[in-house]
N, C-alpha and C positions, 0 to 999 in steps of 0.2 A: 329743770335743773338737775344736773348730771355729777355736780360735785360741790363739795362745801370747804371753804377755805382754800380753794385751788387744788385739793385733794379729790380725785376722782372716787365716787362713793364706792363703787365696786372694788377699788382698791383697798379702803378702809375696811370694807367688810371682808374681803380676801385676807387682809392682814389679822383682824381679829378671829376669823374662823382658825388659822393656824395657832393664834394663843389660846383660845378656849379647847381647840383638839387637844394641845398638850396637857391641858387640866383635867379633862373628862375621863371618868371611868365608862367604858364602854360594857354595857350588859353583853353576857356569852351569847345572847341571841343574834347580836350584830356582829360576831366575830369577823365575818367577811369585810366589813367596815373598818375594823380597827387600823389595818397598816396605812391606808391611803386617805382617810378621813372622810370619805363619802358620805358619812351620815351628817355632816355639817353643810352638806349642799355642794352645788358646783362652786368653784372659786368665784367669789364677789357675788354669789347669790345666796341668799340666807334661807335657810329652812327653819323650821318651827323649833326643831331640837337645838339649832345653834343659839336661838334667841333664848331659850329656855336656859341653856348651860350658861350664856351671857350673863343674863339675869340672876343666876345664883352667886355669881362673883362680883360684890359691890364694888370692889376698886376697879375691875376692869370695865365693868357697866360705867362707872362714872368717868372714866377715862375715854371710853368709846363715846358717850353721849357729848362730851366736851369737844372730841374731836370732830364730832357730827356737826357741832354748831347747836344742839339741843341745851346745852347748859353753858353757861357763862367760864370762860377760860380765867378770867380775872375781875375783880371787884374792888372798887375804891369806896373806903369809909366814908359815911354821909356826915360822920361827926366830925372828924378831923383830917380828912381828904387825903388820907395814907392808903397805899395798897394793902387789902387785906389778904390772908392767907387762908388755905383751905387746910381744915384740920380734921383729923379723923374724931367721930363720937359716937356713943353707944347708943345711937338712934335709929329710926327705921332708914332713914336715908345715909346713914353711915359718916356723914360729914357736915361740917358747918363752916361759912366763913367767918374768920375771927380778926379782928383788928388788935395786935399788940402793941399799938405805938403807944410812946408814953408823953404825957402831957403835965408839965409841972409835977414829975416824979409820981404821977399817977397814971396807970394803964388805961386806955380808952376802954377796951373790952367790948366793943360792939360787935354782936353776933347777928349773920343774917344766914337764912336757911340756904342749903346749896341750890334749892328749887327758886330762888330768889331772881326774878327776872325772866324765868323761863315759863313754857306753856304747861310745866308741871306744877307750878304754883298753886293752883287752885284745884288739885286732883288730891283725894284723901287716899288714893291708893299708892303704894311705893311705886317708885319709878320703874322697878323691874316689873312689878304686876301690870302696871298701865302699859308697858312696852310690848310684855309677853300677850297681853289681850288684844292690843291693837295688831299684833302681827296673826294673832288666831283669827280676829276678824277679818283681816286682809285675805286670809287663804280661805275664809268660809268655813273654819273649823267652830264647832259649837253654834253656827249661825242658824236662823230658821230661814235665812234668805234661798229660794228658789233658784236664783241666778248662779251661774258659776263665777268663780273668783279667779283673777289670775295666778298662776301657779308660784309666784316669785314675791317677795316683799321687799321693798326699798324703805331706808330710813331716811325718808326726806321729812324734814321738819314741816313744810306746807301740808303734805300728805297726812302725817301723823296728828297735824293742829284740826284736822277736820274731823278727827274723831273726838274731841274735846269741845269744839265750838259748834 
């Protein structure tokens, strides 16, 4: 699987590398990387620093996960069959699906976790922690495995799902 929702995954990673690079404050030790964004990895190939910085920005992380097909893009209310809206909320995940449809002058009010229907739904880790740990595991960072890991990390749902199941 090289694309999700007809967007090549390398193109999606490349787009978000640019978005994350604009928001990151680079330590002085990496000053040679400041101008071209080399710290984020080759265009379309994620380095751990890219994943780390992406995970520090919840709105950007949610948007990335939705575009990558790891979170739902839309949700229909099970109670009143209306489309639900993603609303910001001061919780670990930073957002919930909420139904604001009115039925007989009363708001439906059903809420579902942003994780609902995704493979994040059973994890107690935040989505950022889970994604970061998966990327570190993929690269062999902090792993006791003696085998060498590939130097790149791809955000493929099937591959990341292997870490949970």
